[in-house]
C-alpha positions in Angstrom: -26.4 30.2 102.6 -23.2 31.8 101.3 -23.0 33.6 98.0 -20.9 30.8 96.6 -23.6 28.3 97.5 -26.3 30.5 96.0 -24.4 30.6 92.8 -24.4 26.9 92.5 -28.1 26.6 93.2 -29.5 29.7 91.4 -26.9 30.9 89.1 -26.6 34.3 90.8 -25.3 35.9 93.9 -27.3 36.9 96.9 -27.7 40.4 98.3 -27.8 43.5 96.1 -25.0 42.4 93.8 -23.2 45.7 94.1 -20.8 45.1 96.9 -17.5 43.3 96.2 -15.5 42.2 99.2 -12.3 44.1 98.3 -11.5 44.7 102.0 -11.5 41.0 102.8 -13.0 41.2 106.2 -10.7 41.4 109.2 -7.6 40.3 107.5 -6.8 37.8 110.2 -3.2 36.6 110.0 -2.2 39.4 107.7 0.8 41.4 108.8 3.6 43.2 107.1 6.7 41.6 105.5 9.0 39.4 107.5 7.1 40.3 110.7 4.1 38.2 109.8 3.5 35.5 112.3 2.8 32.1 110.7 2.8 30.1 113.9 -0.9 29.4 113.7 -0.8 28.4 110.0 -0.8 24.7 109.0 1.3 23.5 106.2 -1.8 23.1 104.1 -2.8 26.7 104.8 0.6 27.9 103.6 0.8 25.6 100.5 -2.7 26.8 99.4 -1.5 30.4 99.3 1.1 29.4 96.7 -1.3 28.1 94.1 -3.7 30.0 91.7 -6.3 28.1 89.8 -8.8 28.8 87.0 -12.2 27.2 86.4 -14.9 26.8 83.8 -18.2 28.7 83.8 -19.7 31.9 85.2 -20.4 30.4 88.7 -17.9 28.9 91.2 -17.6 25.2 90.4 -17.7 22.5 93.1 -14.1 21.8 92.5 -13.0 25.4 92.9 -15.0 25.9 96.1 -13.5 22.7 97.5 -10.0 24.0 96.7 -10.7 27.3 98.5 -12.5 25.6 101.4 -10.4 22.5 102.0 -7.0 23.3 100.4 -7.0 27.0 101.3 -6.4 28.1 97.7 -4.8 31.6 97.6 -5.8 32.8 94.1 -8.2 32.4 91.2 -7.7 33.6 87.7 -10.5 34.6 85.3 -10.7 34.0 81.6 -13.3 34.9 79.0 -15.1 31.7 79.9 -15.9 33.3 83.3 -16.9 36.7 81.9 -20.6 37.6 81.8 -21.9 41.1 82.3 -20.2 43.4 84.6 -22.8 42.8 87.3 -22.4 39.1 86.9 -18.7 39.2 87.3 -19.0 41.5 90.3 -21.4 39.0 92.0 -19.1 36.1 91.1 -16.1 37.9 92.6 -18.2 38.7 95.8 -19.0 35.0 96.2 -15.4 34.0 95.8 -14.1 36.6 98.2 -16.8 35.6 100.8 -15.9 32.0 100.5 -12.2 32.7 101.0 -12.9 35.0 104.0 -14.7 32.1 105.6 -12.1 29.4 104.8 -8.6 31.0 104.7 -6.3 33.1 106.8 -5.6 35.6 104.0 -7.5 37.5 101.3 -8.1 35.9 97.9 -6.3 37.0 94.7 -8.7 37.3 91.9 -6.6 37.8 88.8 -7.0 38.3 85.1 -5.1 39.0 81.9 -6.7 42.4 81.0 -3.8 43.7 79.0 -5.9 45.9 76.7 -6.3 45.9 73.0 -6.3 42.3 71.6 -6.0 40.7 75.0 -9.0 41.5 77.2 -11.0 39.0 79.0 -13.7 41.5 79.9 -15.5 43.7 77.4 -19.1 43.8 78.6 -20.0 46.8 80.8 -16.4 48.0 80.8 -14.2 50.0 78.4 -11.3 48.0 77.0 -8.2 50.2 77.1 -5.9 50.3 74.1 -3.3 47.7 73.8 0.4 48.2 74.6 1.6 48.6 71.1 -1.0 51.3 70.5 0.3 53.0 73.6 3.8 52.6 72.2 2.8 54.3 69.0 1.2 57.1 71.0 4.6 57.6 72.8 3.4 59.0 76.1 4.0 57.7 79.6 1.0 60.0 80.6 -1.4 58.0 78.4 0.1 54.6 79.6 -0.4 55.6 83.2 -3.9 56.9 82.6 -5.0 53.8 80.6 -3.7 51.5 83.4 -5.5 53.6 86.0 -8.8 53.5 84.1 -8.5 49.8 83.5 -7.6 49.2 87.2 -10.6 51.2 88.5 -12.9 49.0 86.3 -11.2 45.8 87.5 -11.7 46.8 91.1 -15.4 47.3 90.5 -15.5 43.8 89.2 -13.7 42.4 92.4 -10.5 41.8 90.5 -7.4 42.8 92.5 -4.5 41.5 90.4 -3.8 42.1 86.7 -1.2 40.2 84.8 -0.1 43.2 83.0 1.9 45.1 81.7 4.0 43.1 79.3 7.6 44.3 79.5 8.7 42.1 76.7 10.7 43.9 74.1 9.2 42.7 70.8 12.0 43.0 68.2 11.4 39.8 66.3 8.8 40.1 63.5 8.3 36.3 63.6 7.3 36.3 67.2 4.0 34.3 67.3 2.8 35.2 70.8 3.9 38.6 71.9 3.8 41.1 69.0 1.3 43.9 69.8 1.2 42.9 73.5 4.6 44.7 73.7 5.1 48.4 73.9 7.6 48.1 71.1 11.1 47.1 70.1 13.1 49.6 72.2 13.8 48.6 75.8 13.8 52.3 76.9 10.2 52.7 75.6 9.1 49.4 77.2 10.6 50.5 80.5 9.2 54.0 80.5 5.6 53.0 79.5 5.7 49.8 81.6 6.7 51.6 84.8 4.0 54.2 84.1 1.4 51.5 83.7 2.5 49.8 87.0 2.0 53.1 88.7 -1.4 53.6 87.2 -2.6 50.2 88.3 -1.3 50.8 91.8 -3.1 54.1 92.0 -6.3 52.3 91.1 -5.8 49.8 93.9 -4.8 46.9 91.7 -1.6 44.9 91.9 0.2 44.9 88.5 2.2 41.9 87.6 4.9 42.7 85.0 5.6 39.8 82.5 7.2 37.7 81.1 10.5 37.8 82.9 13.3 37.8 81.7 11.6 38.5 78.3 9.6 36.7 75.6 9.9 39.3 72.9 12.6 37.8 70.8 11.3 34.2 70.3 10.1 32.4 67.2 8.2 29.9 69.3 5.1 30.1 71.5 5.6 28.8 75.1 2.0 27.7 75.1 3.0 25.1 72.5 6.7 24.5 73.0 9.8 25.6 74.9 11.3 28.7 73.2 14.9 29.8 73.4 16.4 33.3 73.5 20.0 32.6 72.4 21.7 36.0 73.0 24.7 36.6 75.2 24.6 38.2 78.6 25.6 41.6 77.4 22.8 41.7 74.8 20.3 40.5 77.4 21.3 43.1 79.9 21.0 45.9 77.3 17.6 44.8 75.8 15.5 42.0 77.3 16.4 42.6 81.0 16.3 46.4 81.0 12.6 47.0 81.4 12.3 44.4 84.2 15.4 45.8 86.0 14.0 49.4 85.9 10.6 48.2 87.0 12.1 46.5 90.0 14.0 49.6 90.8 10.8 51.6 90.5 9.1 49.4 93.1 7.3 46.7 91.1 5.4 44.5 93.5 4.9 41.4 91.3 6.6 39.7 88.3 5.5 36.7 86.2 8.1 34.3 84.8 8.6 33.2 81.2 8.7 29.5 80.2 11.7 30.4 78.0 15.3 29.1 78.0 18.1 31.7 78.3 21.4 29.7 77.9 23.5 32.8 78.8 21.7 33.0 82.2 21.0 29.4 82.8 23.5 27.0 81.2 21.7 23.9 82.5 18.9 24.3 80.0 16.1 25.1 82.5 13.4 27.6 81.5 13.4 30.8 83.5 10.4 29.6 85.5 12.4 26.6 86.9 15.8 28.3 87.1 17.3 29.2 90.6 20.0 31.2 88.8 17.4 33.4 87.2 14.8 33.7 89.9 16.9 33.6 93.1 20.3 34.6 91.7 19.5 37.4 89.3 16.0 38.6 90.3 16.3 38.3 94.1 20.0 38.5 95.0 21.4 40.8 92.3 18.4 43.1 91.7 17.0 42.9 95.2 13.4 42.2 94.2 11.4 41.5 97.3 7.9 41.2 95.7 5.9 38.2 94.7 7.0 36.0 91.8 4.2 34.3 89.8 4.8 31.6 87.3 3.0 31.6 83.9 0.5 28.8 83.7 2.2 25.4 84.2 -0.2 23.8 81.9 1.5 25.4 79.0 3.4 22.9 76.8 6.8 24.4 77.6 6.3 23.0 81.2 3.5 20.4 81.0 5.1 18.8 77.9 8.5 18.6 79.5 8.7 18.2 83.3 5.0 18.0 83.9 2.7 20.3 86.0 3.2 18.7 89.4 7.0 18.4 89.1 7.1 21.8 87.5 5.3 23.3 90.6 7.9 21.8 92.9 10.8 22.9 90.7 9.4 26.4 90.3 9.1 26.9 94.1 12.6 25.5 94.7 13.8 28.0 92.0 12.3 31.0 93.8 8.7 31.3 92.6 6.0 32.2 95.2 2.8 31.4 93.3 2.3 28.7 90.7 -0.5 29.1 88.1 -2.5 26.0 87.1 -5.2 27.7 85.0 -7.5 25.0 83.6 -7.6 21.5 84.9 -8.9 20.6 88.4 -6.9 17.3 88.6 -3.7 19.1 87.8 -4.5 21.8 90.3 -4.8 19.2 93.0 -1.7 17.4 91.7 0.3 20.7 92.1 -1.0 21.2 95.7 -0.2 17.6 96.6 3.2 17.7 95.0 4.2 20.8 97.0 2.9 19.3 100.2 4.7 16.1 99.7 7.9 17.9 98.8 7.9 19.6 102.1 6.9 16.5 104.0 9.8 14.6 102.3 12.3 17.3 103.0 12.8 18.2 99.3 11.6 21.8 100.1 12.4 23.2 103.6 9.3 24.6 105.3 11.3 27.8 105.8 11.3 28.2 102.0 7.5 28.0 102.0 7.3 30.5 104.9 9.4 32.9 102.9 6.9 32.9 100.0 3.8 33.0 102.2 5.1 36.1 104.1 5.6 37.9 100.8 2.2 36.8 99.5 0.3 37.8 102.6 2.2 41.1 102.9 1.3 42.1 99.4 -2.3 41.1 99.9 -2.5 43.2 103.0 -1.0 46.3 101.2 -3.5 45.8 98.3 -6.5 45.4 100.7 -5.4 48.6 102.6 -5.1 50.5 99.3 -8.5 49.3 98.1 -10.3 50.2 101.4 -8.7 53.6 102.0 -7.5 54.9 98.7 -9.1 57.7 96.7 -10.3 55.5 93.9 -13.4 54.2 95.7 -14.1 57.4 97.7 -17.2 59.0 96.6 -18.1 56.3 94.1 -20.4 54.2 96.2 -17.8 51.5 96.9 -17.0 48.6 94.7 -19.3 47.2 92.0 -20.1 47.9 88.4 -18.5 51.0 87.0 -20.8 54.1 87.2 -21.9 55.8 84.0 -19.8 58.9 84.6 -16.5 57.0 85.0 -17.5 54.8 82.0 -17.8 57.9 79.8 -14.4 59.2 81.0 -12.8 55.8 80.3 -14.3 55.7 76.8 -13.1 59.2 76.0 -9.6 58.2 77.2 -9.6 55.1 75.0 -10.7 57.1 72.0 -8.0 59.7 72.5 -5.2 57.1 72.9 -6.4 55.3 69.7 -6.5 58.5 67.8 -2.9 59.2 68.9 -1.8 55.7 68.0 -2.9 55.3 64.4 0.2 55.3 62.3 0.3 56.2 58.6 3.3 54.3 57.2 2.9 54.7 53.4 0.8 56.7 51.0 1.5 56.4 47.3 -0.5 57.2 44.1 -2.8 59.5 46.1 -4.5 56.5 47.7 -5.3 58.5 50.8 -7.5 60.2 51.8 -10.2 57.9 50.4 -12.5 59.7 48.1 -16.3 60.0 48.4 -16.8 60.0 44.6 -15.2 56.6 44.2 -16.7 53.3 45.4 -15.0 51.7 48.4 -14.8 48.1 49.3 -13.5 47.0 52.7 -12.2 43.5 53.3 -12.7 42.6 56.9 -10.9 39.7 58.5 -13.0 37.9 61.1 -11.2 36.2 64.0 -13.2 33.0 64.1 -11.0 30.9 66.3 -9.4 31.8 69.6 -5.9 31.0 70.8 -4.4 30.4 74.2 -3.8 34.2 74.4 -6.6 35.8 72.4 -10.3 35.0 72.4 -12.4 34.9 69.2 -14.6 38.0 69.6 -17.2 39.3 67.2 -16.6 43.0 66.6 -19.8 45.0 66.3 -18.0 48.0 64.8 -16.0 46.8 61.8 -13.7 49.1 59.7 -16.3 49.2 56.9 -19.0 50.4 59.3 -16.7 53.0 60.8 -15.9 54.3 57.3 -19.5 54.5 56.0 -20.4 57.8 57.7 -17.4 59.4 56.1 -17.6 58.0 52.6 -21.2 57.0 52.0 -20.7 54.3 49.3 -18.9 51.5 51.3 -19.3 47.8 50.8 -17.7 45.3 53.2 -16.7 41.8 52.5 -15.9 39.4 55.4 -13.3 36.7 55.2 -11.6 34.6 57.9 -8.4 35.9 59.5 -7.0 32.6 58.2 -9.1 32.6 55.0 -10.0 29.5 53.0 -9.0 29.3 49.4 -12.6 29.6 48.3 -13.1 32.7 50.4 -10.1 34.4 48.7 -11.5 33.3 45.3 -15.0 34.6 46.0 -13.7 37.9 47.4 -11.6 38.5 44.4 -14.6 37.7 42.1 -16.8 40.1 44.0 -14.2 42.9 43.8 -13.8 42.1 40.1 -17.5 42.6 39.5 -17.5 45.8 41.4 -14.5 47.0 39.3 -16.2 46.3 36.0 -19.3 48.2 37.2 -17.1 51.1 38.3 -15.3 51.1 35.0 -18.6 51.3 33.2 -19.6 54.3 35.2 -16.3 56.0 34.6 -16.6 55.4 30.8 -20.0 57.3 31.0 -18.3 60.3 32.6 -19.4 59.6 36.1 -17.1 60.5 39.0 -13.6 59.1 38.9 -10.3 60.4 37.8 -9.9 57.9 34.9 -7.2 56.1 36.8 -8.9 55.1 40.0 -12.3 53.5 39.6 -12.4 51.5 42.8 -10.8 51.9 46.3 -10.1 48.7 48.2 -9.2 48.7 51.9 -7.9 45.4 53.1 -7.9 44.8 56.8 -5.0 42.4 57.5 -4.6 40.4 60.6 -1.2 38.7 61.3 -0.8 38.3 57.6 2.7 37.0 58.0 1.1 33.9 59.5 -1.7 33.7 57.0 -0.4 33.1 53.4 -3.8 33.6 51.8 -4.1 37.1 53.2 -0.9 37.9 51.5 -2.1 36.3 48.3 -5.3 38.4 48.4 -3.4 41.7 48.7 -0.9 40.8 45.9 -3.8 39.8 43.6 -5.5 43.1 44.2 -2.4 45.0 43.4 -2.5 43.4 39.9 -5.8 45.0 39.1 -5.9 48.1 36.9 -7.9 51.0 38.2 -7.8 49.9 41.8 -6.0 51.6 44.7 -5.2 49.2 47.5 -4.8 50.3 51.1 -3.7 47.8 53.8 -4.8 48.5 57.3 -2.9 46.2 59.7 -5.5 45.4 62.4 -3.0 43.7 64.6 0.6 43.0 63.6 2.3 46.0 62.0 4.9 43.8 60.3 2.2 42.8 57.7 3.7 45.4 55.4 6.8 43.2 54.9 4.7 40.8 52.9 3.5 43.4 50.4 5.8 46.5 50.5 4.4 47.8 47.2 0.9 48.3 48.6 -0.3 51.8 47.7 -1.1 52.9 51.3 -0.4 51.3 54.6 -1.9 52.1 58.0 -0.8 50.4 61.3 -3.7 50.1 63.7 -2.3 47.5 66.2 -5.8 46.3 67.2 -9.2 45.8 65.7 -11.2 47.3 68.6 -14.2 49.5 67.9 -12.5 52.7 69.1 -9.4 52.0 67.0 -11.6 51.4 64.0 -13.2 54.8 64.5 -9.8 56.4 64.8 -8.5 54.6 61.7 -11.6 55.6 59.7 -10.9 59.2 60.4 -7.4 59.0 59.1 -8.3 57.0 56.0 -11.1 59.5 55.1 -8.8 62.5 55.7 -10.9 63.7 58.7 -8.0 63.9 61.1 -4.2 63.6 61.2 -2.3 60.3 61.8 -0.4 61.0 65.0 1.2 57.7 65.7 4.8 56.7 65.2 6.1 53.2 64.6 7.1 51.5 67.8 9.0 48.8 65.8 11.1 48.8 62.7 9.5 47.5 59.5 12.4 48.2 57.1 15.2 50.7 56.4 12.6 52.9 54.8 10.2 52.6 57.7 12.3 52.6 60.8 11.3 52.9 64.5 9.8 56.3 64.9 8.5 56.7 61.3 5.1 58.1 60.8 3.4 60.3 58.2 1.7 62.8 60.4 -0.4 64.6 57.8 -3.0 63.2 55.4 -4.4 65.5 52.7 -7.8 66.7 53.6 -10.6 64.6 52.3 
């Protein structure tokens, strides 16, 4: 019985559960580059290598196993729906690698979007590295490379050999609903420097990094998961901003790039999104820049493609345009439709088989290079092979994540002596709970909230939870609770108890994409109307939140609400350490790119 079969019957893998088939057996049919001999490959074998699929659950589904066994599927992508414990993920990966070794002529991609920060599919038994905008605030290629390496080592232990990261998008649009903190910042030079460093870190760990979303999703006001965005700038602006990080990544030896479902009229006058554009993929990326790596599409089930040309037709158009691997991340019927459409397109002469061979040679060559790195590189040496991360490395990764967060916290504004928070004044923290996931971000309960992180420093801390998109009654009840606390604090102050006569209560409001949640803005503004209250806003994701309430007494940009960032932010708020981060984006003329108040008076 194979591991995959055991999963379906028993819900767990066979064997000791520690070995993940990173080396992919003998690697039959794997060569190098253009010298790979595809003479023994059927058309079905080759087409299968060009599709990557997702599935539901923490065990291989019958549909997925059939795609690998019968349709020679070349890649699988994980989401949080597939993520159990580290040991469970490692066994799942082992089962899939084993099945592919039995059924196909090339290793299996197992991919994930483990960007760090707010986009992390795995957080059990691994250390989630800080997100890209936190790294952008920390301003160091050294830390970007180290974080990618640490993340890559952990992914390898889970049997994951391809990470759809880093994002090389230049986020210079405060209204961008989908990129934001997934970007290193608004400057193309910063995105390029840190992005190239991250790619190198992943490569050193044995993981293929796939830079995204080419040619750039950072200056859009629409989300390609839901509609087809447009970047309207002329060619000169695109060359100077959006394209620069990708061009420099290619020059530095990037091995894989993911396309954006975004229109660029200056690059593609026929109105095609980049994913479907021969001018962009073959003309610019291949012919002009000389990129010879693997081009992955973003998921074709996103509305920008599925809602326009459809998944099956989109797969054919993407391959004709120059894509090597098409992603169909969710629906088995659509995965089969994409495979069928590509097969029929070749059979009908719409796609020459030579075009398929071109992609397959690139895919197999990269798989061979990755497998060789994984089996002979220094990462696995002396660590007992692949499997769950050992305790020693886990401690190292946690220390790294903590240090990067500490260097990323950015103090933007501090008026009226709001910071450091005082021990002799009651503190209320308003914590925004992310209760509903999106196509990019999962709803994850945080064990360490900002209030809990502050309590050891301040003692008297009360935390009130509201939704990140709060209901009207939640805002009303929160204000009422703070009003009662204020009256009580005023009473104590009138009796001569601690307080300076002006500040009776400290309120720290965690904001979360406030520009897209009007009631968050209303809450902060209502709090600012209260006498005797200092209000500090801690942006737990989007740093642009300050634009909605520029008069807030103090403002700290955290870029993510992860536990280690909450620990780092609490130290700054309580005056236990300096704020070392600098803004990676411009908030206003007063708070430009690079702004940061590095010292907080000692608490």
